[in-house]
C-alpha positions as CSV (number, residue, x, y, z in Angstrom):
1,M,7.2,-4.8,48.4
2,S,10.1,-7.0,47.2
3,P,10.6,-7.4,43.5
4,S,9.5,-11.0,43.7
5,L,6.1,-9.9,44.8
6,K,5.5,-7.4,42.1
7,R,2.9,-8.8,39.8
8,T,0.7,-7.7,36.9
9,L,-3.0,-7.4,37.6
10,S,-4.7,-8.2,34.4
11,S,-8.2,-6.5,34.4
12,T,-10.4,-7.6,31.5
13,H,-12.5,-4.6,31.6
14,R,-13.9,-5.5,28.7
15,S,-32.0,-34.9,33.7
16,I,-34.8,-32.2,34.5
17,S,-36.4,-32.5,37.8
18,P,-40.2,-31.8,38.2
19,P,-41.4,-29.8,41.2
20,P,-41.1,-32.1,44.2
21,I,-43.8,-32.9,46.6
22,Q,-43.6,-31.3,49.9
23,R,-41.8,-33.7,52.2
24,K,-39.8,-33.9,55.4
25,I,-36.4,-35.5,55.1
26,P,-35.1,-37.2,58.3
27,R,-32.0,-35.5,59.6
28,S,-29.0,-37.7,59.1
29,T,-25.3,-37.7,58.4
30,K,-26.2,-37.5,54.6
31,H,-27.3,-34.0,55.1
32,V,-24.9,-32.7,57.8
33,A,-21.4,-32.8,56.5
34,D,-18.6,-33.0,59.1
35,T,-16.2,-30.2,59.8
36,R,-13.1,-32.0,58.5
37,S,-11.3,-30.3,55.7
38,V,-11.8,-31.9,52.2
39,T,-8.4,-31.4,50.6
40,P,-7.0,-33.2,47.6
41,H,-3.5,-33.6,49.0
42,A,-3.1,-37.0,47.1
43,H,-3.3,-35.0,43.9
44,A,-0.9,-32.3,44.7
45,D,1.8,-33.4,42.1
46,A,2.9,-32.0,38.8
47,D,0.6,-34.1,36.6
48,Q,-2.6,-33.1,38.4
49,F,-3.9,-29.8,37.3
50,R,-6.0,-28.6,40.2
51,I,-8.8,-25.9,39.9
52,F,-10.5,-24.5,43.0
53,S,-13.6,-22.4,42.9
54,W,-15.1,-20.4,45.8
55,N,-17.9,-17.8,46.0
56,V,-16.3,-15.6,48.7
57,N,-19.2,-13.2,49.2
58,G,-16.8,-10.2,49.2
59,V,-13.0,-10.3,49.3
60,G,-12.8,-7.8,52.3
61,P,-12.3,-10.4,55.2
62,L,-9.5,-12.1,53.1
63,L,-7.6,-8.8,53.2
64,Q,-8.4,-7.5,56.6
65,K,-8.5,-10.1,59.3
66,Q,-7.7,-13.7,60.3
67,L,-10.5,-16.2,59.6
68,S,-11.4,-19.5,61.1
69,F,-9.0,-21.5,59.0
70,S,-6.1,-19.1,59.6
71,T,-3.3,-20.5,61.7
72,D,-0.3,-18.4,60.9
73,P,-0.5,-14.7,61.8
74,A,2.1,-13.9,59.3
75,L,-0.1,-15.0,56.4
76,S,-3.2,-13.4,55.1
77,P,-6.4,-15.6,55.2
78,L,-6.2,-15.9,51.5
79,R,-2.6,-17.1,51.5
80,T,-3.5,-19.6,54.3
81,F,-6.3,-21.0,52.2
82,L,-4.0,-21.5,49.3
83,K,-1.4,-23.2,51.5
84,R,-3.7,-25.6,53.3
85,H,-5.1,-26.7,49.9
86,A,-1.7,-27.5,48.6
87,W,-1.3,-24.6,46.2
88,P,-4.0,-25.1,43.5
89,H,-3.1,-24.0,40.0
90,F,-6.2,-21.9,39.6
91,L,-8.3,-20.3,42.3
92,C,-11.5,-19.0,40.7
93,L,-13.4,-16.5,43.0
94,Q,-16.9,-15.3,42.5
95,E,-18.9,-12.4,44.1
96,V,-15.7,-10.6,44.9
97,K,-17.6,-7.2,45.4
98,M,-15.0,-4.8,44.2
99,N,-15.7,-1.5,42.4
100,S,-14.2,-1.5,38.9
101,K,-12.3,1.6,39.6
102,D,-10.7,0.5,42.8
103,T,-7.4,-0.7,41.6
104,A,-6.0,-0.4,45.1
105,T,-8.1,-3.3,46.4
106,Q,-7.2,-5.3,43.3
107,R,-3.6,-5.0,44.3
108,R,-4.3,-5.8,47.9
109,L,-5.9,-8.9,46.8
110,Q,-3.0,-10.0,44.8
111,S,-0.6,-9.0,47.6
112,A,-2.7,-11.1,50.0
113,A,-2.3,-14.2,47.8
114,N,1.5,-13.8,47.9
115,E,2.0,-12.6,51.5
116,G,4.7,-14.4,53.3
117,V,5.9,-16.3,50.2
118,T,9.1,-18.4,50.7
119,S,11.6,-19.5,48.1
120,D,10.1,-22.9,47.8
121,E,6.5,-21.8,47.5
122,P,4.5,-20.5,44.4
123,C,3.3,-16.9,43.7
124,Y,0.0,-16.1,42.0
125,T,-1.1,-13.6,39.4
126,L,-4.5,-12.0,39.6
127,H,-7.0,-11.4,36.8
128,V,-10.4,-9.7,37.4
129,S,-13.7,-8.8,35.6
130,L,-15.7,-6.3,37.5
131,P,-19.1,-4.7,36.7
132,R,-19.4,-1.9,34.1
133,D,-23.2,-1.8,33.7
134,K,-24.3,1.6,34.9
135,Y,-28.1,0.5,35.1
136,N,-27.9,-3.1,36.5
137,A,-24.8,-3.3,38.7
138,T,-24.8,0.0,40.7
139,G,-25.8,-1.1,44.2
140,F,-23.5,-0.6,47.1
141,G,-21.3,1.8,45.3
142,G,-20.7,-0.7,42.4
143,K,-19.3,-3.3,44.8
144,V,-21.5,-6.0,43.5
145,H,-20.9,-9.3,41.5
146,G,-17.4,-9.6,40.1
147,V,-15.1,-12.5,39.5
148,A,-11.4,-12.9,39.9
149,T,-8.9,-15.7,39.1
150,L,-5.6,-16.4,40.8
151,I,-3.2,-18.3,38.5
152,R,0.0,-20.0,39.9
153,D,3.0,-18.4,38.3
154,D,4.5,-21.7,37.2
155,V,1.5,-22.4,34.8
156,V,1.0,-18.8,33.6
157,A,3.2,-19.6,30.6
158,N,0.5,-22.1,29.4
159,V,-2.2,-19.5,29.5
160,R,-2.6,-18.4,25.9
161,A,-5.3,-15.6,26.7
162,T,-7.5,-14.4,29.4
163,R,-10.6,-12.3,28.5
164,R,-14.0,-11.4,29.5
165,P,-16.7,-11.7,26.9
166,D,-18.0,-8.4,25.5
167,W,-21.6,-9.3,26.4
168,D,-20.9,-9.6,30.1
169,L,-21.3,-6.2,31.4
170,E,-22.0,-7.3,35.1
171,G,-18.5,-8.7,35.7
172,R,-19.5,-12.3,35.9
173,V,-17.3,-14.2,33.5
174,L,-13.5,-14.7,33.0
175,I,-12.3,-17.0,30.1
176,H,-8.9,-18.6,30.3
177,E,-7.5,-20.4,27.2
178,L,-4.6,-22.8,28.1
179,N,-2.3,-25.1,26.2
180,P,-3.0,-27.9,25.5
181,G,-6.6,-27.1,24.3
182,L,-8.1,-26.5,27.8
183,V,-10.5,-23.6,28.4
184,I,-11.5,-22.8,32.0
185,I,-14.6,-20.4,32.4
186,N,-14.9,-18.8,35.8
187,G,-18.5,-17.8,36.1
188,Y,-20.8,-16.1,38.7
189,W,-24.1,-17.0,37.0
190,V,-27.2,-14.7,37.3
191,N,-29.6,-15.3,40.2
192,G,-33.1,-15.2,38.8
193,T,-35.4,-12.8,40.7
194,T,-38.5,-10.7,39.9
195,N,-36.4,-7.6,40.2
196,P,-36.4,-5.4,36.9
197,Y,-33.6,-5.8,34.4
198,R,-32.7,-2.6,32.4
199,D,-31.4,-2.3,28.9
200,P,-27.7,-1.6,29.5
201,S,-27.8,1.1,26.8
202,T,-31.0,3.0,27.6
203,G,-31.9,2.1,31.1
204,K,-35.4,1.0,30.1
205,V,-36.9,-1.9,31.9
206,V,-36.9,-4.9,29.5
207,G,-38.0,-7.7,31.9
208,T,-36.9,-9.3,35.1
209,R,-33.8,-10.9,36.4
210,H,-35.3,-14.2,35.6
211,D,-35.4,-13.2,31.9
212,H,-31.7,-12.0,32.2
213,K,-30.8,-15.4,33.7
214,L,-32.2,-17.3,30.6
215,R,-30.3,-15.0,28.3
216,F,-27.1,-15.6,30.4
217,H,-27.7,-19.3,29.8
218,N,-27.8,-18.8,26.2
219,M,-24.6,-16.6,26.1
220,M,-22.6,-19.1,28.3
221,L,-23.7,-22.0,26.1
222,A,-22.6,-20.2,22.9
223,E,-19.2,-19.5,24.5
224,A,-18.7,-23.1,25.5
225,C,-20.0,-24.6,22.3
226,K,-17.7,-22.3,20.2
227,F,-14.7,-23.8,22.0
228,E,-15.8,-27.3,21.6
229,E,-16.3,-26.8,17.9
230,E,-12.7,-25.7,17.8
231,G,-11.8,-29.1,19.3
232,K,-11.1,-27.7,22.7
233,Y,-12.1,-29.0,26.2
234,V,-14.3,-26.8,28.4
235,V,-14.3,-26.6,32.2
236,L,-17.3,-24.4,33.4
237,I,-16.8,-23.7,37.1
238,G,-18.3,-21.4,39.7
239,D,-21.5,-20.4,41.3
240,M,-24.3,-21.2,38.8
241,N,-27.2,-20.3,41.2
242,I,-29.0,-23.5,40.1
243,A,-29.7,-26.6,42.3
244,R,-30.1,-29.1,39.6
245,A,-32.4,-31.7,41.2
246,R,-34.1,-32.7,44.5
247,I,-31.0,-34.3,45.8
248,D,-29.1,-30.9,45.5
249,G,-31.4,-29.1,48.0
250,Y,-31.9,-29.6,51.7
251,P,-34.4,-29.9,53.3
252,N,-36.2,-28.9,50.1
253,L,-35.6,-27.9,46.6
254,R,-36.6,-24.4,45.7
255,T,-39.7,-24.5,43.4
256,T,-41.5,-21.3,44.1
257,P,-42.1,-19.0,42.4
258,V,-42.5,-21.3,39.4
259,Q,-39.9,-19.3,37.4
260,H,-37.2,-21.2,39.4
261,V,-38.5,-24.4,38.0
262,T,-38.4,-22.9,34.4
263,N,-34.9,-21.7,35.0
264,R,-33.8,-25.1,36.3
265,A,-35.4,-26.9,33.3
266,D,-33.6,-24.4,30.9
267,F,-30.3,-25.0,32.6
268,N,-30.4,-28.8,32.6
269,A,-31.6,-28.9,29.0
270,K,-28.9,-26.5,27.6
271,F,-25.9,-27.9,29.5
272,F,-26.7,-31.6,29.9
273,T,-29.6,-33.1,28.1
274,E,-30.4,-31.4,24.7
275,E,-28.7,-32.9,21.8
276,T,-28.1,-29.3,20.4
277,G,-26.8,-28.2,23.8
278,L,-23.5,-28.7,25.6
279,R,-24.2,-32.2,26.8
280,G,-21.6,-31.7,29.6
281,I,-20.9,-33.8,32.6
282,D,-21.5,-32.7,36.2
283,V,-18.3,-34.1,37.6
284,F,-19.4,-34.2,41.2
285,R,-22.4,-36.4,40.3
286,H,-20.2,-38.4,37.8
287,I,-17.7,-39.3,40.5
288,H,-19.7,-39.3,43.8
289,G,-23.1,-40.6,42.5
290,D,-25.9,-39.6,44.8
291,T,-23.7,-38.4,47.7
292,R,-25.3,-35.4,49.3
293,K,-23.0,-32.4,49.8
294,Y,-23.9,-28.7,49.4
295,S,-21.9,-25.6,48.4
296,Y,-24.2,-23.0,49.7
297,R,-24.5,-23.0,53.5
298,P,-26.5,-19.9,54.8
299,R,-24.9,-18.1,57.8
300,G,-28.4,-17.3,59.4
301,K,-28.9,-20.9,60.3
302,Q,-27.1,-23.6,62.3
303,W,-24.8,-25.5,60.2
304,G,-26.5,-28.6,58.6
305,D,-29.9,-27.1,58.8
306,S,-30.0,-25.9,55.2
307,G,-27.9,-26.4,52.0
308,D,-27.9,-26.2,48.2
309,R,-25.5,-27.5,45.7
310,V,-25.5,-24.4,43.4
311,D,-21.7,-24.2,42.8
312,L,-20.8,-26.7,40.0
313,C,-18.1,-27.8,37.7
314,I,-19.4,-28.8,34.3
315,V,-16.8,-30.3,31.8
316,S,-16.8,-31.3,28.1
317,R,-18.1,-34.9,27.8
318,Q,-15.0,-35.8,25.8
319,L,-12.8,-34.9,28.7
320,V,-14.3,-37.7,30.7
321,E,-15.5,-40.2,28.2
322,E,-12.7,-40.2,25.7
323,L,-9.6,-38.9,27.6
324,N,-10.5,-40.1,31.2
325,A,-8.7,-37.1,32.2
326,V,-10.9,-35.9,35.2
327,T,-9.3,-37.8,38.1
328,D,-11.1,-36.4,41.1
329,T,-13.4,-33.7,42.5
330,D,-15.2,-32.7,45.6
331,I,-17.0,-30.1,47.7
332,C,-15.2,-28.8,50.8
333,D,-18.6,-29.0,52.7
334,N,-17.4,-28.0,56.1
335,A,-17.7,-25.0,58.4
336,I,-14.0,-24.3,58.4
337,D,-13.6,-23.9,54.6
338,R,-16.7,-21.8,54.5
339,G,-14.8,-19.1,56.3
340,H,-16.5,-15.8,56.2
341,S,-18.6,-16.7,53.2
342,D,-22.0,-18.4,52.8
343,H,-20.5,-20.8,50.2
344,V,-17.8,-23.4,50.5
345,P,-15.2,-24.1,47.9
346,L,-15.1,-27.0,45.4
347,W,-12.4,-28.4,43.3
348,I,-11.5,-30.6,40.3
349,C,-8.3,-32.5,39.3
350,I,-7.4,-33.0,35.6
351,D,-4.6,-35.3,34.5
352,I,-2.7,-32.8,32.3
353,L,-0.5,-35.6,30.8
354,K,-3.5,-37.4,29.4
355,L,-4.8,-34.1,28.0
356,K,-1.4,-33.4,26.3
357,A,-1.1,-36.9,24.9
358,N,-4.6,-36.9,23.4
359,T,-5.3,-33.4,22.3
360,T,-5.4,-32.8,18.6
361,I,-5.3,-29.0,19.0
362,K,-2.3,-27.2,17.4
363,T,-1.6,-24.2,19.6
364,S,1.0,-21.5,19.4
365,M,2.5,-19.5,22.2
366,P,3.7,-15.8,22.0
367,S,7.5,-15.8,21.5
368,D,7.9,-14.4,25.1
369,H,5.3,-16.8,26.6
370,S,3.5,-13.9,28.1
371,I,-0.1,-12.7,28.2
372,V,-0.5,-9.5,26.3
373,D,-3.3,-7.4,27.5
374,P,-3.1,-3.6,26.8
375,R,-5.6,-3.1,29.7
376,S,-3.4,-4.7,32.2
377,I,-2.9,-2.8,35.5
378,A,0.8,-2.7,36.4
379,E,1.5,-2.8,40.1
380,K,3.4,0.2,41.2
C-alpha cells in the first residue's frame, strides 16, 4: 500500500399519526420511484457540506465484488459509490455487521474507500463503533449492528472529536463534533421487537426490544439536547427504524402489534412535537412536502411493491429557521443506489459559510489539528 493510502482507523470502542384504517392505495408513480440516480451534483462545491447516510446491511459486498452501480473494475464498489455521488464530505454507514475484534475487515473497508485514488481525488478516514454487549449483540459471531463513518480528509481538520457514547454497548452511535459548532450523530436506531432484552451487566431479561427502543430514544434525545444547550447545531442521521406517518409507508403503515404505534408516538413527541423535546426538523418533509419516497426497499419483493421511509435526517430547528443553512436533501430512491442492501441512501447539504458566519460558538482546535484517540487502530 502506498504511503498516501495509509490511514488511521479510529475505533471508538467505547405530528403523531393514529393507526390508519385499512386501505388500498392505487399503484401510481408516487409510490414507484424511477431508477435514475438522485445525486446532488449541483451542490458539489466547497461551500456545500454534504452528508450521506446508507444502511448497507453488511459491508462484505462493498469489499468483495462489483455491484450494480460499479462501472470501473479498477475501483471497489465503495469507491465507485463515493465517486458517482461527487465525493461527499461524510458517509455515515449503518448495520455494517463487523465483529469488534476484526480489525482486518476495518482496514479493508478503509482501503476500499480509497482504492484507485488519483492525485486530484480525495481520500477518506474511517471511524467505527461496533458491538461490545456480550448479552444482546452476539448473533452471527458478533457480526450484528455497528456503524461506521468515512470522513473526507480535507475536512478532518475541522473535526474536533469523534466518540461513541458510553451508554451505547450495541455499536449504534458515532458522534462527530465539528467546527464551527456542528454535531453530526450517525445512528442505527433500535428496532422494536418482542424479543427479550437482557441487562448488559447480569444477562437477566429486563423487558423486550420494544422497551429498549424507548430507552434508546431517551438517550439519543439527551445527547442532542445537551449539544443544543451548548449552542451547537445537531444533525441526527441514519436508520431510525420508524416510519413517522401514513405517508411514510407503502402500501400500509405498520401498526401491529400495537407497540409499534407506541414507539412511533414516543419518537414523534420526543424529537418533533413536545416543547421539552428536541423540536427538530425532518428535512426531507421540510423541503419536499408530501412527496412520497422511501428508504427501505425489501429485496424479497418486486421494486415498488413495498417501501418505508425509516432512514431520516433530523436537524436542529435553528439550523433551518434562523440560519437557513440547509440547502437541499433527498432520498436516492432507486434500484441502482440500493446496491446489495435493502435500504437506499439519503443525503443533506449544509451551507457551511452561513454556519460559520452565524455561529456564536467559540471553538478551539488542538495545536496539530488532529483527532487524538488513544484507542485508534493504526494501519500497518
